[in-house]
C-alpha positions in Angstrom: 0.0 0.0 0.0 1.6 3.3 -1.0 2.1 5.6 1.9 4.5 8.1 3.1 5.9 9.0 6.5 6.6 12.6 5.6 4.4 15.3 4.4 4.4 16.3 0.8 7.3 18.5 0.0 5.7 20.5 -2.8 2.4 21.5 -1.0 2.1 23.7 2.1 -0.5 23.1 4.8 -2.6 26.0 3.6 -2.5 24.7 -0.1 -3.4 21.2 1.1 -6.4 22.4 3.1 -7.6 24.6 0.3 -8.4 21.4 -1.6 -11.4 21.1 0.7 -12.9 24.3 -0.9 -15.2 22.5 -3.4 -16.9 20.7 -0.5 -17.0 23.8 1.7 -18.2 26.2 -1.1 -21.9 25.2 -0.9 -22.0 26.0 2.8 -19.7 28.9 2.8 -22.4 31.5 3.7 -23.2 29.8 7.0 -19.6 29.2 7.8 -18.7 32.8 7.2 -21.7 34.0 9.3 -20.7 31.6 12.0 -17.1 33.0 12.0 -18.4 36.6 12.1 -20.8 35.7 15.0 -17.8 34.1 16.9 -15.6 37.1 16.3 -18.3 39.4 17.7 -18.8 37.1 20.7 -15.0 36.9 21.4 -14.6 40.7 21.1 -17.6 41.1 23.4 -15.4 39.5 26.1 -12.8 42.3 25.6 -15.4 44.8 26.7 -15.3 43.4 30.2 -12.0 45.0 31.1 -13.3 48.4 29.9 -16.3 48.1 32.1 -14.1 47.1 35.1 -11.8 50.2 34.4 -14.9 52.4 34.6 -16.1 50.7 37.8 -12.8 50.9 39.5 -11.9 54.4 38.6 -15.5 55.7 38.9 -18.1 54.1 41.3 -15.6 52.1 43.4 -13.3 55.1 43.9 -16.2 57.4 44.5 -18.1 55.0 46.8 -21.1 54.9 44.6 -23.1 51.7 45.2 -25.6 52.4 42.4 -22.8 52.7 39.9 -21.4 49.4 41.0 -24.7 47.6 40.6 -25.0 49.2 37.2 -21.6 48.0 36.2 -22.5 44.4 37.5 -25.7 44.5 35.4 -23.7 45.5 32.3 -21.1 42.6 32.9 -24.1 40.2 33.4 -25.7 41.3 30.1 -22.3 41.1 28.3 -21.8 37.5 29.6 -25.3 36.4 28.5 -24.8 38.0 25.1 -21.4 36.2 24.7 -22.9 32.9 25.6 -25.9 33.3 23.2 -23.6 34.4 20.3 -21.3 31.3 20.8 -24.4 29.0 21.0 -25.6 30.6 17.7 -22.2 29.8 16.1 -22.5 26.2 17.1 -26.0 25.9 15.6 -24.9 27.5 12.4 -22.0 25.1 11.7 -23.5 21.8 12.9 -25.7 20.9 10.0 -23.6 22.1 7.1 -20.5 20.4 8.4 -22.3 17.1 8.8 -23.4 17.6 5.1 -19.7 18.2 4.0 -18.5 15.1 5.8 -21.4 13.0 4.3 -20.6 14.5 0.8 -16.8 13.7 1.1 -17.6 10.1 2.4 -20.0 9.5 -0.5 -17.5 10.7 -3.1 -14.8 8.6 -1.6 -17.1 5.5 -1.8 -18.2 6.2 -5.3 -14.6 6.7 -6.4 -13.5 3.4 -4.8 -16.1 1.6 -6.8 -14.6 3.1 -10.1 -11.0 2.4 -9.3 -9.5 -0.6 -11.1 -9.0 -3.9 -9.4 -5.2 -3.3 -9.5 -5.7 -0.4 -7.2 -7.5 -2.5 -4.6 -4.8 -5.2 -5.0 -2.2 -2.8 -3.9 -4.1 -1.0 -1.0 -4.9 -2.6 2.3 -8.6 -2.3 3.2 -7.8 -0.9 6.6 -6.0 2.0 5.1 -9.0 2.8 2.9 -11.4 2.3 5.9 -9.4 4.8 8.0 -9.5 7.4 5.3 -13.3 7.1 5.2 -13.8 7.2 8.9 -10.9 8.7 11.1 -9.6 11.1 8.5 -13.0 12.5 7.6 -13.9 12.9 11.3 -10.6 14.9 11.8 -11.6 17.1 8.9 -15.1 17.7 10.1 -13.5 18.7 13.6 -11.2 21.0 11.7 -13.9 22.8 9.8 -16.0 23.1 13.0 -13.3 24.3 15.3 -9.7 25.1 14.3 -10.7 26.7 10.9 -13.1 29.2 12.7 -11.1 29.8 15.8 -7.8 30.4 14.0 -9.7 33.3 12.4 -11.6 34.2 15.5 -8.6 34.1 17.9 -6.5 36.0 15.4 -9.1 38.7 15.3 -9.5 38.7 19.0 -5.7 39.0 19.5 -5.5 41.9 17.0 -8.4 43.8 18.7 -6.9 43.1 22.1 -3.5 44.4 21.2 -5.0 47.5 19.9 -6.9 48.1 23.2 -3.8 47.2 25.2 -1.7 49.8 23.3 -4.5 52.3 23.6 -4.6 51.9 27.4 -0.8 52.1 27.9 1.7 51.9 25.0 4.7 50.9 27.2 2.9 48.0 28.8 1.6 47.0 25.5 5.1 46.7 24.1 6.1 44.5 27.1 3.4 42.0 26.3 4.3 42.0 22.6 7.9 41.1 23.3 7.3 37.3 23.1 5.7 37.4 19.5 9.0 36.9 17.6 10.3 33.9 19.6 6.9 32.3 19.5 6.7 32.6 15.7 10.1 31.0 15.4 9.3 28.2 17.8 6.0 27.4 16.0 7.7 27.3 12.6 10.4 25.0 13.9 7.9 22.5 15.4 5.5 22.5 12.5 7.5 20.4 10.1 8.3 17.9 12.8 4.8 17.6 14.0 3.4 17.2 10.5 5.7 14.2 9.7 4.9 12.5 13.0 1.1 13.1 12.5 1.3 11.5 9.0 3.1 8.5 10.4 0.5 8.0 13.3 -2.3 8.2 10.8 -0.7 5.6 8.5 -0.1 3.4 11.6 -3.8 3.7 12.5 -4.6 2.4 9.0 -2.3 -0.6 9.5 -3.8 -1.4 12.9 -7.3 -1.2 11.3 -6.2 -3.7 8.7 -4.9 -6.2 11.3 -8.3 -5.9 13.2 -10.3 -6.3 10.1 -8.3 -9.4 8.9 -8.5 -10.9 12.4 -12.3 -10.5 12.4 -12.8 -11.8 8.9 -10.3 -14.6 9.3 -11.4 -15.7 12.8 -12.2 -19.2 11.6 -8.6 -19.6 10.3 -7.1 -18.1 13.4 -9.1 -20.4 15.7 -8.6 -23.5 13.4 -4.9 -23.1 13.4 -4.5 -21.8 16.9 -2.9 -18.6 15.7 -4.7 -16.3 18.2 -1.4 -15.7 20.0 0.5 -14.7 16.9 -2.4 -12.4 15.9 -2.5 -10.8 19.4 1.3 -10.4 19.2 1.1 -8.6 15.8 -1.7 -6.4 17.1 0.4 -5.6 20.3 3.5 -4.7 18.3 1.5 -2.3 16.0 -0.3 -0.9 19.0 3.1 -0.4 20.7 4.5 1.3 17.6 1.4 3.6 17.4 1.8 4.4 21.1 5.3 5.4 20.6 4.5 7.7 17.6 1.6 9.2 19.7 4.1 9.9 22.6 6.4 11.6 20.1 3.5 13.7 19.0 2.7 14.5 22.7 6.3 15.5 23.3 6.3 17.9 20.3 3.0 19.3 21.3 4.2 19.7 24.9 7.2 21.7 23.6 4.9 23.9 21.6 2.6 24.4 24.6 5.6 25.2 26.9 6.9 28.0 24.6 3.4 29.4 23.9 2.3 29.4 27.5 5.6 30.3 29.3 6.5 33.4 27.2 3.2 35.2 27.5 2.9 34.3 31.2 6.4 35.9 31.7 5.4 39.0 29.7 2.2 39.4 31.9 4.3 39.0 35.0 6.7 41.6 33.8 3.8 44.0 32.9 2.2 43.4 36.3 5.5 44.4 38.1 6.0 47.5 35.9 2.4 48.5 36.1 2.3 48.2 40.0 5.5 50.4 40.1 3.9 53.0 37.9 0.6 53.0 39.9 2.7 53.5 43.1 4.4 56.4 41.4 1.1 57.9 40.3 1.9 57.5 36.6 -0.9 55.0 36.0 -4.4 54.8 37.5 -5.5 51.7 39.3 -8.5 51.2 36.9 -6.2 51.3 34.0 -3.9 48.7 35.5 -6.9 46.4 36.3 -8.3 46.8 32.8 -4.9 46.2 31.2 -4.3 43.0 33.2 -7.9 41.9 32.6 -7.5 42.4 28.9 -4.1 40.5 29.0 -5.7 37.6 30.9 -8.6 37.6 28.4 -6.1 37.1 25.6 -4.4 34.1 27.3 -6.9 31.5 25.8 -6.6 32.9 22.2 -2.8 32.9 22.5 -2.4 29.6 24.3 -5.0 27.9 21.9 -2.7 28.7 18.9 -0.5 25.6 19.6 -3.5 23.3 19.9 -5.3 24.9 16.8 -2.1 24.5 14.8 -1.6 21.0 15.7 -5.1 20.1 14.7 -4.6 22.0 11.5 -1.5 19.9 10.7 -3.3 16.7 11.4 -6.2 17.9 9.2 -3.8 18.7 6.4 -2.4 15.2 6.7 -5.9 13.8 6.7 -6.7 15.9 3.6 -3.5 14.6 1.9 -4.4 11.0 2.7 -8.0 11.5 1.5 -7.0 12.9 -1.9 -4.3 10.2 -2.3 -7.2 8.0 -3.0 -9.3 10.5 -4.8 -6.4 11.4 -7.1 -6.0 7.8 -8.2 -7.1 7.3 -11.8 -10.4 5.5 -12.2 -10.8 2.7 -14.7 -9.7 3.8 -18.1 -9.6 2.0 -21.4 -6.4 0.0 -21.9 -4.0 0.9 -24.6 -5.1 0.0 -28.1 -2.8 -1.7 -30.6 -2.6 -0.1 -34.1 -5.4 -2.4 -35.4 -7.7 -1.9 -32.5 -10.2 0.1 -34.6 -10.3 -2.5 -37.4 -13.7 -4.2 -37.7 -14.0 -7.6 -36.4 -15.3 -10.6 -38.4 -18.0 -12.8 -36.9 -19.9 -12.5 -33.7 -19.6 -14.2 -30.3 -16.5 -13.6 -28.0 -13.1 -13.2 -29.7 -9.6 -12.6 -28.5 -7.3 -11.0 -31.1 -3.7 -11.3 -30.2 -4.4 -10.5 -26.6 -1.5 -9.9 -24.2 -1.6 -8.9 -20.5 0.9 -8.1 -17.8 0.0 -6.8 -14.3 0.4 -3.0 -13.8 2.9 -3.5 -10.9 5.0 -6.0 -12.9 8.6 -5.0 -13.6 9.5 -3.6 -17.0 11.4 -6.8 -17.9 8.7 -9.1 -16.6 7.2 -11.3 -19.3 3.5 -11.1 -19.9 1.1 -13.4 -18.1 -0.9 -14.0 -21.3 0.7 -13.6 -24.8 -0.7 -14.0 -28.4 -4.1 -15.2 -27.2 -6.2 -15.9 -30.3 -9.6 -17.5 -29.4 -13.1 -17.4 -30.9 -16.1 -18.5 -28.9 -18.8 -18.7 -31.5 -22.4 -17.2 -30.8 -24.2 -19.7 -28.5 -21.1 -21.8 -27.9 -19.6 -22.9 -24.6 -15.8 -22.8 -24.5 -14.1 -24.4 -21.5 -10.6 -23.2 -20.6 -8.3 -25.7 -19.1 -4.7 -25.4 -17.9 -2.3 -26.1 -15.0 -2.2 -23.8 -12.0 -0.6 -20.5 -13.0 -1.3 -20.8 -16.7 -3.4 -17.6 -16.7 -7.0 -19.0 -16.8 -8.5 -16.7 -14.2 -6.6 -13.7 -15.7 -8.1 -14.5 -19.1 -11.6 -14.6 -17.7 -11.1 -11.2 -15.8 -10.2 -9.5 -19.0 -13.7 -10.0 -20.6 -15.7 -7.8 -18.2 -12.7 -5.5 -18.0 -11.7 -6.2 -14.4 -8.2 -5.9 -15.9 -7.4 -4.1 -19.1 -5.6 -5.8 -22.0 -2.1 -4.5 -22.5 -1.9 -5.7 -26.1 -4.4 -6.9 -28.8 -8.2 -6.6 -28.3 -11.3 -8.5 -27.2 -14.6 -8.2 -29.1 -18.2 -9.0 -28.3 -20.2 -9.6 -31.5 -17.6 -7.7 -33.3 -17.5 -4.6 -31.1 -14.3 -3.8 -29.2 -15.0 -3.9 -25.5 -12.7 -1.0 -24.9 -15.1 1.1 -27.0 -18.1 0.2 -24.8 -19.3 1.9 -21.7 -18.3 -0.2 -18.8 -21.8 -0.2 -17.3 -23.2 -1.4 -20.7 -20.5 -4.0 -21.0 -21.3 -5.5 -17.6 -24.9 -5.8 -18.5 -23.9 -8.0 -21.4 -21.3 -10.1 -19.5 -22.2 -11.9 -16.2 -19.5 -13.5 -14.0 -19.2 -16.1 -11.3 -15.9 -16.5 -9.5 -14.4 -19.6 -7.9 -14.5 -17.8 -4.6 -18.0 -16.6 -4.2 -18.6 -13.2 -2.5 -21.9 -12.5 -0.7 -22.9 -9.3 0.9 -24.6 -8.6 4.3 -28.0 -8.6 2.6 -30.8 -11.1 2.0 -30.5 -14.1 -0.2 -32.9 -12.5 -2.8 -30.9 -9.3 -2.8 -27.6 -11.1 -3.3 -29.0 -13.0 -6.3 -30.9 -10.2 -7.9 -27.7 -8.1 -7.8 -27.0 -9.8 -11.1 -30.3 -8.7 -12.8 -31.8 -5.4 -13.9 -34.0 -3.2 -11.6 -37.2 -4.8 -13.0 -36.3 -8.4 -12.0 -38.6 -9.9 -9.5 -39.7 -13.2 -7.8 -40.1 -15.2 -11.0 -36.5 -14.5 -12.2 -35.2 -15.1 -8.7 -37.0 -18.6 -8.5 -35.7 -19.5 -12.0 -32.0 -18.6 -11.1 -32.3 -20.6 -7.9 -33.6 -23.5 -9.7 -30.8 -23.5 -12.3 -28.2 -23.2 -9.6 -29.9 -25.9 -7.5 -30.2 -23.4 -4.7 -33.7 -24.3 -3.6 -32.3 -24.6 0.0 -32.9 -20.8 0.1 -36.6 -21.4 0.4 -36.0 -23.6 3.5 -34.1 -20.8 5.4 -35.8 -19.2 8.4 -37.1 -16.2 6.3 -36.8 -17.9 2.9 -35.1 -15.7 0.3 -35.6 -12.8 2.8 -33.0 -14.3 5.1 -30.0 -12.3 5.9 -26.9 -14.3 5.0 -24.5 -12.2 7.2 -21.0 -10.8 6.3 -19.3 -12.7 3.5 -22.2 -15.2 3.6 -20.2 -17.2 6.2 -23.4 -18.4 7.7 -23.8 -20.7 4.7 -21.6 -23.6 3.5 -19.1 -23.2 0.7 -21.3 -25.1 -1.7 -24.4 -23.0 -0.8 -22.4 -19.7 -1.3 -21.2 -21.0 -4.7 -24.7 -22.0 -5.9 -26.0 -18.5 -4.9 -23.1 -16.9 -6.8 -24.0 -19.0 -9.9 -27.7 -18.0 -9.5 -26.6 -14.4 -9.5 -24.7 -14.9 -12.7 -27.6 -16.5 -14.6 -30.5 -14.5 -13.2 -30.2 -11.7 -15.7 -30.1 -14.0 -18.8 -26.8 -12.5 -20.0 -25.7 -12.7 -23.6 -22.2 -13.6 -22.5 -21.4 -15.8 -19.4 -18.0 -16.1 -17.8 -17.6 -18.8 -15.1 -14.5 -19.4 -13.2 -14.8 -23.0 -12.0 -18.2 -22.4 -10.6 -18.8 -25.9 -9.3 -15.7 -26.6 -7.4 -17.3 -26.6 -4.0 -20.1 -29.0 -4.9 -20.5 -32.6 -4.1 -20.8 -34.9 -7.1 -24.6 -35.4 -6.8 -25.3 -31.7 -6.5 -22.8 -31.0 -9.3 -24.7 -33.4 -11.6 -28.0 -31.6 -10.9 -26.5 -28.1 -11.4 -24.9 -29.3 -14.7 -28.2 -30.7 -16.0 -29.9 -27.3 -15.3 -27.0 -25.3 -16.5 -27.0 -27.0 -19.9 -30.3 -25.2 -20.6 -28.9 -21.8 -19.7 -25.7 -22.4 -21.7 -27.7 -23.3 -24.8 -29.0 -19.7 -25.0 -25.8 -17.8 -24.2 -22.1 -17.5 -25.2 -20.0 -18.9 -22.4 -16.4 -19.1 -21.3 -15.9 -21.5 -18.5 -12.8 -22.2 -16.5 -12.8 -25.9 -15.7 -10.6 -28.4 -13.7 -12.8 -31.5 -13.7 -13.9 -33.6 -16.8 -17.5 -33.3 -15.7 -17.3 -29.5 -16.0 -15.4 -29.7 -19.2 -18.1 -31.8 -20.7 -20.6 -28.9 -20.5 -18.5 -27.2 -23.2 -18.9 -27.5 -27.0 -15.0 -27.0 -27.3 -12.0 -26.8 -25.0 -9.1 -24.4 -25.1 -5.9 -25.5 -23.4 -3.7 -22.8 -21.8 -0.1 -23.5 -21.2 2.5 -20.9 -20.2 0.2 -18.0 -21.0 -0.5 -19.2 -24.6 -3.3 -21.2 -26.2 -1.7 -24.5 -26.8 -4.7 -26.3 -28.4 -8.3 -26.0 -29.2 -10.7 -28.8 -29.9 -13.4 -31.0 -28.4 -12.8 -32.8 -25.2 -12.4 -36.2 -27.0 -10.2 -34.7 -29.6 -7.8 -33.2 -27.1 -7.8 -36.4 -25.0 -6.6 -38.3 -28.1 -4.2 -35.8 -29.5 -2.7 -33.7 -26.6 -0.6 -35.4 -24.0 -0.7 -32.4 -21.6 -4.5 -32.2 -21.8 -4.8 -35.9 -21.2 -2.6 -35.7 -18.2 -4.6 -32.8 -16.7 -7.8 -34.7 -17.2 -6.5 -38.0 -15.8 -4.9 -36.7 -12.6 -1.8 -38.9 -13.2 1.2 -38.3 -10.9 3.7 -37.8 -13.8 3.0 -34.7 -15.9 3.3 -34.8 -19.6 5.5 -32.4 -21.5 3.6 -29.2 -22.1 2.6 -28.5 -25.7 3.8 -24.9 -25.5 6.7 -24.0 -23.2 5.9 -21.2 -20.7 7.6 -17.9 -21.7 8.9 -17.5 -18.1 8.0 -18.2 -14.5 5.4 -15.8 -13.3 6.5 -13.3 -10.7 5.3 -13.6 -7.1 2.9 -10.7 -7.5 1.4 -12.2 -10.6 1.1 -15.7 -9.0 -0.7 -14.2 -6.0 -3.1 -12.1 -8.2 -4.0 -15.3 -10.1 
């Protein structure tokens, strides 16, 4: 999974955060209004010291109780006004920011669906999950609090400084003395904190991956007694994340130490100097009280800078991680060869000089498939047979464009599939994989996923009959029964039959089956094959097969060897004429010499992908 332990070198924090603008723009009016309300509320708090100055130098000094009560009433009204304004700000931002988070999450999910299979092969699911949850939560918090209060506190500090300098210029300069060292310290710690924050968020993604894999693979973990090793892996990642978080805490503590110590020292110095001047008669008591009250009112805006900057850095990292996924290129047509636009002769499914290599393969790596020329005639069923690693599954994945060909072309009824809209292509081609995937939905919803929106109970019952999946009617709620995550509440054979039903429910023109009967017992397999023959008679099908019983469903058989088509013929012809095919079908211990030598051993990545 591509990730970085350092922030992007060519994009500042501000430029990174500006990428959120398209999502913020629709709610900008409410956010700007909320920021203005917050500035007014914060500046209202700066009126308190001015009222105190009037009270100390006026009613208190003159012994006027009525004036003191008037001042207290003014302070009470100011406090109520400040509280109401901050409450209004919170109300203004709550709904729009929830909408922003929802829009970003929806865009991320849609984009993930459009990204090619090769992208998902490279990225750990936990990393993608953390971007859609933790990172978006950080961004919502940033828009709700740091973004607003960096502006609010900046405006408050500016107004406060003007008030301080207006009350006493000399004491104001004393309080401004720490500004330069604070700016230098913040700039020094910014880069360090950003790098550590990025590392921590990536480690959260790694930890999420381990948790997810442990939950989904709980049967394997328990079956092999690997709970201790999984717990150890979790502990090690947790310990690493803990160490990173402690580094973040140390950096943040250093920022806080500087930001809090220097202003406190300046306030202390101003207090001493102001007291001396009051004693000398150069400064009124009310002015000193108002000055110190204003300085204390500015403590929170100043001290919060470290916290707000830290949250901004984490939010910039979250933004960067979010757009790492959003910037990934969605599925695009594969490169065409020079003759890609030439009209194709005949109908059915045709492979014209098809070559394929995986996107992450090295430049010198040989292709997984090379010079594949194959014609499945309209209405014909072609079985694909070959040894493990010969490229059978890869070949079938090219038809619905789960992978893009890197050479040659594939046509359906004479039309190049790269010229078709993917959505249209996948309404023409239905697939069933050897490893069936079911979703946390009802049996009916899982099966009808392979049909159009108008499909109903009649289509569902027909598909279940073809796949010999009538067991669905005997479930507690029939076809309305929830099958649970990954369908693990069902047996392997039941899941495979439901996946087959999903493939045939839409009556597709082209059917691609990757060893769809491997998990069935021989009796159920015979029943499924008998029903499947009726479906295959009305469609053009490409079927990966390992067993003679599955091969006999086909009109013809293509033998793959070393990424090439070694032979094509009927099952009986190949048994008589091809030694490698006869060996594959016989299950003998000693292999025959392959008809076509493999071009090269597949790489580890290619073998894993197959």
